[in-house]
C-alpha positions as CSV (number, residue, x, y, z in Angstrom):
1,M,74.1,19.3,10.1
2,K,73.4,16.7,8.7
3,A,70.9,15.3,11.4
4,K,69.0,19.5,11.0
5,E,68.7,18.4,7.0
6,V,67.3,14.3,7.7
7,M,64.9,16.3,10.3
8,K,64.0,19.1,7.8
9,K,63.1,16.6,5.3
10,I,61.0,14.2,7.0
11,T,58.8,17.3,8.3
12,L,58.6,18.6,4.3
13,S,57.9,14.8,3.5
14,L,55.0,14.6,6.3
15,V,53.5,17.5,5.5
16,A,53.4,17.0,2.0
17,A,51.3,13.7,2.5
18,S,49.1,16.0,5.1
19,M,48.7,17.6,2.1
20,L,47.7,15.3,-1.0
21,L,45.4,13.2,2.0
22,T,43.5,16.3,2.1
23,A,42.9,17.2,-1.3
24,I,41.4,13.6,-2.6
25,P,38.1,14.6,-4.0
26,A,35.2,13.4,-2.1
27,S,34.0,11.6,-5.0
28,A,37.2,9.7,-4.7
29,A,36.4,8.7,-1.1
30,E,32.4,7.8,-1.6
31,F,33.4,5.3,-5.0
32,S,35.3,3.3,-5.4
33,D,35.7,2.8,-8.5
34,G,35.8,6.4,-9.0
35,G,36.1,8.2,-12.8
36,E,35.4,4.6,-14.6
37,Y,31.8,4.6,-12.6
38,E,31.1,7.5,-14.8
39,S,32.4,6.7,-18.5
40,S,30.8,3.4,-18.1
41,L,27.3,5.3,-17.3
42,E,28.0,7.8,-20.3
43,M,28.0,10.6,-17.9
44,D,29.8,14.0,-18.7
45,S,32.8,13.3,-16.8
46,S,33.9,17.1,-16.8
47,S,31.3,17.2,-14.2
48,T,31.3,15.3,-10.8
49,E,27.5,17.8,-9.8
50,Q,26.2,16.3,-13.4
51,A,27.4,12.7,-12.3
52,S,25.4,12.9,-8.7
53,T,21.9,14.5,-10.5
54,E,21.6,12.1,-13.3
55,F,19.4,9.9,-11.3
56,S,17.9,11.6,-9.3
57,D,14.2,11.2,-9.3
58,G,12.5,13.3,-6.9
59,A,10.9,9.6,-5.4
60,G,8.8,12.1,-2.5
61,D,7.6,14.5,-5.1
62,D,4.1,13.2,-4.6
63,T,2.2,16.9,-5.5
64,S,-0.8,15.3,-6.6
65,D,-1.8,14.9,-2.6
66,V,-3.1,17.6,-0.7
67,N,-2.1,16.3,3.2
68,D,1.9,16.5,1.6
69,T,4.4,18.7,3.9
70,P,4.6,22.2,1.5
71,N,8.2,22.2,-0.3
72,V,9.1,18.8,0.5
73,D,7.7,17.6,-2.6
74,D,10.9,19.6,-4.6
75,T,13.2,18.5,-2.5
76,P,15.1,16.3,-5.0
77,D,15.5,12.2,-4.4
78,V,19.3,11.3,-4.8
79,E,19.6,7.6,-5.8
80,D,22.3,5.7,-4.2
81,E,25.5,5.7,-7.4
82,N,26.9,2.8,-6.1
83,E,23.8,1.1,-6.0
84,L,23.0,1.7,-10.0
85,S,24.7,-0.7,-11.9
86,A,25.8,0.6,-15.0
87,N,25.4,-2.7,-16.8
88,S,22.0,-3.0,-16.3
89,Y,20.5,0.6,-17.1
90,S,19.7,0.5,-20.6
91,S,18.1,3.7,-21.6
92,Y,15.9,6.6,-21.6
93,A,12.2,5.4,-23.0
94,W,11.7,8.1,-25.7
95,E,8.1,7.4,-26.2
96,Y,7.3,9.3,-22.9
97,E,9.4,12.6,-24.1
98,S,6.0,14.3,-24.6
99,L,4.4,13.8,-21.4
100,P,4.2,16.6,-19.0
101,A,7.6,18.1,-16.9
102,A,5.9,17.9,-13.7
103,T,5.1,13.8,-14.6
104,K,8.6,13.0,-16.4
105,K,10.1,15.1,-13.3
106,N,9.6,12.6,-10.5
107,C,8.8,8.9,-9.6
108,V,6.0,8.7,-7.8
109,S,4.5,11.0,-10.4
110,F,5.6,9.2,-13.1
111,A,4.2,6.2,-11.4
112,R,0.8,7.6,-10.9
113,Y,0.5,8.8,-13.9
114,K,0.9,4.9,-15.4
115,V,-1.3,3.4,-12.2
116,P,-3.5,5.8,-11.4
117,S,-4.7,4.6,-8.5
118,L,-1.2,4.6,-6.7
119,P,-1.7,5.6,-2.3
120,G,-1.1,9.2,-1.9
121,G,1.5,10.2,0.5
122,L,4.6,8.6,-0.4
123,L,7.1,11.3,0.7
124,T,9.1,8.8,2.6
125,Y,11.0,5.5,1.9
126,Q,9.0,4.3,4.7
127,N,6.0,5.9,3.4
128,K,6.7,3.3,0.5
129,V,7.4,0.3,2.2
130,N,4.3,0.3,3.9
131,I,2.2,0.1,0.3
132,I,4.2,-3.1,-0.7
133,N,1.8,-5.5,-0.9
134,S,4.0,-8.3,-2.5
135,H,7.1,-9.4,-3.2
136,V,6.5,-11.0,-6.9
137,A,7.4,-8.9,-9.3
138,R,4.3,-8.4,-12.4
139,V,3.9,-6.4,-15.7
140,G,1.5,-3.6,-14.1
141,A,2.9,-3.6,-10.2
142,I,4.9,-0.4,-8.9
143,A,8.4,-1.7,-7.6
144,I,9.7,-0.4,-4.4
145,T,13.4,0.4,-4.3
146,R,15.9,1.2,-1.1
147,G,17.5,4.0,-3.3
148,N,20.4,6.0,-1.2
149,S,18.0,8.5,1.3
150,S,14.7,9.0,3.4
151,Y,12.7,8.7,-0.1
152,G,12.9,6.0,-1.7
153,H,12.3,5.4,-4.5
154,V,9.0,3.4,-6.7
155,A,9.8,2.5,-10.5
156,Y,6.6,0.9,-12.6
157,V,7.6,-3.1,-13.9
158,E,7.2,-3.1,-17.7
159,A,8.1,-6.0,-18.4
160,V,9.1,-9.4,-16.4
161,N,12.1,-12.4,-18.1
162,G,13.0,-14.7,-15.5
163,N,15.4,-12.9,-12.9
164,N,15.2,-10.0,-15.1
165,V,12.7,-6.6,-14.5
166,T,12.0,-3.9,-16.7
167,T,11.4,-1.0,-15.3
168,L,10.3,2.5,-16.2
169,N,11.1,5.5,-13.9
170,G,10.5,8.8,-13.5
171,G,13.1,11.5,-12.9
172,W,15.5,10.0,-14.5
173,G,18.7,12.8,-16.3
174,N,17.9,15.3,-14.1
175,G,14.6,14.6,-13.5
176,Q,13.9,16.2,-17.2
177,H,13.1,11.9,-19.0
178,I,11.6,8.8,-18.4
179,G,14.5,5.9,-17.8
180,R,14.3,2.2,-19.1
181,W,16.0,-0.2,-16.7
182,T,16.7,-4.3,-17.0
183,G,18.1,-6.0,-14.4
184,T,18.1,-8.3,-11.3
185,E,16.0,-6.9,-8.2
186,S,19.4,-7.2,-6.4
187,E,20.7,-4.6,-9.0
188,Q,18.0,-2.4,-8.8
189,G,17.4,-2.7,-5.0
190,I,13.7,-3.6,-5.0
191,V,12.5,-4.1,-1.7
192,G,8.7,-6.0,-2.9
193,Y,5.8,-4.9,-5.0
194,W,2.3,-2.5,-4.7
195,Y,-0.2,-4.4,-6.9
196,P,-2.9,-2.3,-8.4
197,A,-6.3,-3.7,-7.1
198,Y,-7.7,-5.4,-9.8
199,M,-4.2,-7.1,-9.5
200,N,-5.3,-8.8,-6.5
201,T,-9.1,-9.2,-7.6
202,S,-11.6,-10.1,-10.5
203,V,-12.2,-7.2,-12.4
204,N,-15.5,-8.2,-15.6
205,V,-14.7,-7.8,-18.9
206,S,-17.2,-6.8,-22.2
207,W,-16.1,-6.6,-26.0
208,S,-17.8,-5.1,-28.3
209,E,-17.0,-5.0,-32.5
210,W,-17.9,-3.8,-35.3
211,E,-16.3,-2.8,-38.6
212,V,-16.7,0.6,-41.0
213,G,-16.2,1.8,-44.6
214,T,-16.0,-1.4,-45.5
215,T,-15.4,-1.7,-49.2
216,Q,-13.9,-4.2,-52.1
217,T,-10.5,-4.6,-50.6
218,N,-10.5,-3.0,-47.0
219,S,-12.2,-2.1,-44.5
220,T,-11.3,-0.5,-40.6
221,I,-12.1,-3.2,-38.1
222,Y,-12.5,-1.9,-34.2
223,S,-13.0,-3.2,-30.7
224,K,-13.5,-2.1,-27.1
225,I,-12.9,-3.7,-24.4
226,T,-14.8,-2.5,-21.4
227,T,-14.3,-3.5,-17.7
228,S,-15.6,-3.1,-14.3
229,Q,-12.8,-0.6,-12.8
230,R,-9.8,1.1,-13.9
231,V,-7.0,-0.5,-15.3
232,H,-4.3,0.3,-17.1
233,F,-3.8,-1.6,-20.5
234,T,-0.2,-2.8,-21.4
235,G,-1.0,-4.5,-24.9
236,A,-3.4,-5.3,-27.5
237,G,-3.4,-6.8,-31.1
238,V,-5.3,-8.8,-33.5
239,S,-5.4,-12.2,-35.9
240,I,-8.1,-12.3,-39.1
241,W,-8.6,-15.6,-40.7
242,D,-10.0,-15.8,-44.3
243,A,-13.4,-17.8,-44.7
244,S,-11.1,-21.3,-44.8
245,G,-10.4,-20.6,-41.4
246,R,-6.8,-19.8,-42.3
247,L,-5.1,-17.4,-40.3
248,I,-3.4,-14.8,-42.3
249,K,-2.0,-11.8,-40.2
250,Q,-1.8,-11.3,-36.3
251,K,-0.3,-7.8,-35.3
252,S,0.8,-7.0,-31.7
253,E,1.6,-3.6,-30.3
254,T,2.3,-2.3,-26.2
255,T,-0.1,0.3,-24.8
256,S,-0.6,2.5,-22.2
257,V,-4.4,3.6,-21.7
258,N,-5.6,4.1,-17.8
259,N,-9.5,4.0,-18.0
260,T,-12.1,1.5,-17.9
261,Y,-11.8,0.6,-21.5
262,M,-10.1,1.0,-24.3
263,N,-10.8,1.2,-28.3
264,I,-9.1,-0.6,-30.1
265,W,-8.6,-0.7,-34.3
266,Y,-6.5,-0.8,-37.5
267,N,-6.9,0.3,-40.9
268,V,-6.3,-3.0,-42.3
269,N,-4.5,-1.8,-46.1
270,S,-2.5,1.2,-44.4
271,E,-2.3,-0.8,-40.9
272,L,-2.1,-4.7,-41.4
273,G,-0.1,-4.1,-45.3
274,M,-2.5,-6.4,-46.2
275,T,-5.1,-6.4,-49.1
276,L,-8.7,-7.6,-48.6
277,S,-10.7,-9.7,-51.8
278,P,-13.4,-8.5,-53.7
279,G,-16.9,-10.1,-52.1
280,S,-15.0,-12.1,-49.8
281,S,-15.4,-13.3,-45.9
282,Y,-13.3,-13.0,-42.9
283,T,-13.0,-13.0,-39.7
284,Y,-11.6,-11.2,-37.0
285,Q,-11.0,-11.3,-32.9
286,M,-8.8,-8.4,-31.3
287,Y,-7.4,-8.9,-27.4
288,A,-6.3,-6.9,-24.4
289,D,-3.1,-7.0,-22.2
290,F,-3.8,-6.4,-18.3
291,G,-2.4,-6.8,-15.3
292,G,-0.5,-9.4,-16.2
293,K,-2.8,-11.0,-18.0
294,R,-4.8,-11.8,-21.5
295,Y,-8.7,-11.8,-22.7
296,Y,-9.8,-12.0,-26.0
297,G,-12.7,-10.8,-27.7
298,N,-15.2,-11.7,-29.7
299,K,-14.8,-13.6,-33.6
300,K,-16.7,-10.9,-35.5
301,T,-17.2,-11.8,-39.2
302,F,-17.9,-8.8,-42.1
303,R,-17.6,-9.4,-46.0
304,T,-15.6,-7.1,-48.1
305,S,-18.4,-5.0,-50.9
306,A,-18.6,-7.6,-54.6
307,P,-16.1,-6.6,-57.3
308,A,-17.8,-4.1,-60.1
309,S,-19.2,-5.1,-62.7
310,T,-17.0,-6.0,-65.6
311,N,-19.4,-4.1,-67.8
312,N,-18.1,-0.3,-68.6
313,S,-15.6,-1.1,-66.0
314,N,-12.9,1.4,-67.7
315,N,-15.5,3.7,-66.8
316,T,-16.4,3.1,-63.4
317,R,-13.3,2.8,-62.4
318,V,-12.7,5.6,-59.3
319,V,-9.2,6.4,-58.6
320,T,-8.3,6.3,-54.4
321,P,-6.3,9.4,-53.7
322,N,-3.8,9.6,-51.7
323,P,-3.2,12.6,-50.1
324,T,-0.6,15.1,-48.0
325,V,-1.0,17.0,-45.2
326,T,1.1,19.5,-43.9
327,S,0.9,21.9,-40.8
328,I,1.9,25.4,-42.2
329,N,1.7,27.1,-39.1
330,S,-0.1,27.2,-35.8
331,R,-3.3,27.8,-36.8
332,Q,-3.7,25.7,-40.4
333,V,-3.2,22.7,-41.9
334,Q,-3.0,22.4,-45.8
335,V,-4.0,18.7,-47.4
336,S,-3.2,18.6,-50.9
337,W,-3.4,15.5,-54.2
338,S,-3.0,14.4,-57.1
339,R,-6.1,15.2,-59.8
340,Y,-7.4,11.9,-61.3
341,N,-9.3,11.9,-65.0
342,S,-11.8,9.2,-63.6
343,A,-13.0,11.9,-60.7
344,D,-15.8,14.8,-61.0
345,R,-15.1,16.0,-57.9
346,Y,-13.6,14.9,-54.3
347,Q,-14.2,14.1,-50.5
348,V,-12.2,15.4,-47.8
349,Q,-12.4,14.6,-44.0
350,Y,-10.5,15.9,-40.7
351,C,-11.0,15.6,-37.3
352,Y,-9.1,15.6,-34.5
353,N,-9.3,11.7,-33.6
354,R,-8.6,8.7,-35.7
355,F,-12.1,7.7,-35.5
356,F,-12.8,10.0,-37.4
357,L,-16.3,11.2,-34.9
358,G,-17.7,14.5,-35.8
359,A,-15.3,14.8,-38.6
360,G,-15.4,18.1,-40.8
361,N,-16.9,17.2,-43.6
362,K,-15.5,19.3,-47.3
363,Y,-17.0,18.0,-50.8
364,M,-14.4,20.4,-53.5
365,S,-13.8,19.8,-57.2
366,G,-10.1,20.8,-56.6
367,N,-7.3,19.1,-55.1
368,R,-5.9,21.7,-52.2
369,L,-7.7,22.6,-49.0
370,Y,-6.9,24.9,-46.6
371,I,-8.0,24.0,-42.9
372,N,-8.4,26.5,-40.3
373,G,-8.7,27.0,-37.1
374,V,-7.1,24.0,-36.2
375,R,-5.2,23.4,-32.3
376,S,-1.6,24.3,-32.1
377,R,0.1,21.3,-31.6
378,S,-2.4,19.1,-31.1
379,Y,-2.9,16.2,-33.7
380,Y,-5.2,16.5,-37.0
381,Y,-6.1,13.7,-38.7
382,V,-7.1,13.1,-42.2
383,R,-8.8,11.1,-44.9
384,V,-9.9,12.0,-48.6
385,R,-12.1,10.0,-51.3
386,S,-13.3,10.0,-54.9
387,Y,-16.1,10.0,-56.4
388,R,-18.1,10.4,-60.0
389,Q,-21.4,10.5,-61.4
390,I,-22.0,7.3,-63.4
391,N,-25.9,6.6,-64.7
392,G,-27.7,9.0,-62.4
393,R,-25.8,7.3,-59.0
394,T,-23.0,8.9,-57.2
395,V,-19.8,6.3,-57.4
396,Y,-17.1,6.8,-54.3
397,S,-13.3,5.6,-54.6
398,A,-12.6,3.7,-51.4
399,W,-11.0,5.9,-49.0
400,S,-7.7,7.0,-48.6
401,S,-5.1,6.1,-45.7
402,V,-5.2,8.1,-42.9
403,K,-2.5,10.5,-43.0
404,S,-2.1,12.5,-39.2
405,V,0.0,15.9,-38.5
406,R,1.2,17.6,-35.5
407,V,0.2,21.0,-35.4
408,K,3.2,23.9,-35.4
């Protein structure tokens, strides 16, 4: 009896061990760090499926190429989670949230949005490897990475700092967001880069400069850079000097313009936070970045208007309005401002662009205007100035700062 009992216990133990091995989840067998990997990426640990699709980018989704095989483009490209470093992955690039879903859903679509000249037919990893023309990271290039499927992956190089490369990746977060990832080439699985033609060839550049709306204390300054071929502008900025040559203001910002030109403009008061002196000269110079290089425009000098006469100064002062712009509904915008005793009437300009090219104008004595027939989900720009008749002439205030609203 004792021998039989021992054999029975041994048999039961072997069966239990076999069942235990069979019950090990696939995710535990595939990932050596198990649940720790998911929690370190701040993913929902309640779903194994979420962990495997969080980095799906549909890298083969080159939907713009008519030669692509039908239906293949819709197959999601699941990256190898073992190759994605939790410490290197940064965050979603929220500034791209307004892009169409089709642009955000996969890496190729977003890369082509950033660099329109990206070749077509990028269905497989080998297709992507075949376009590599450099192994040096540069801003504006497209990084080719391994991934963990036949699709591979592409990403836009946003910044390079030492050994770290910052990339923008389409198709992150279940194909709904753009991801920003900073890490080494090894961490990101980068095997090479594709440079657009303008990064390997000389691009001719020309500039033009002008200013509008110059008053005693303000001006809107413009520059336009034109290139001999389509490029991706990644940055812009301006420097301003006073009449003595002293640098008094600098501003830099990132841009995302894919074109053969880019307009750059700043309202000195509202955007640069400066108040100019009446009757004074100023010089400005703007710059633009593309292909990892900085290009400077011409220096442009302008002069503010002279101070108003001290005679009857109380009668010649016209206050600049400070309007409020509100989207009432998908077809109507309201503009309102305070009344001023120094003003007889008001001029309102409204437009879909900040240049106010082709802007509508309304001259009125009231202090509220309803603009009808606007386009839903479009940005609308408004500015207001007051004016009055003094000694037979019309005296205007400066334009208000430009106010914008997104129509519902």
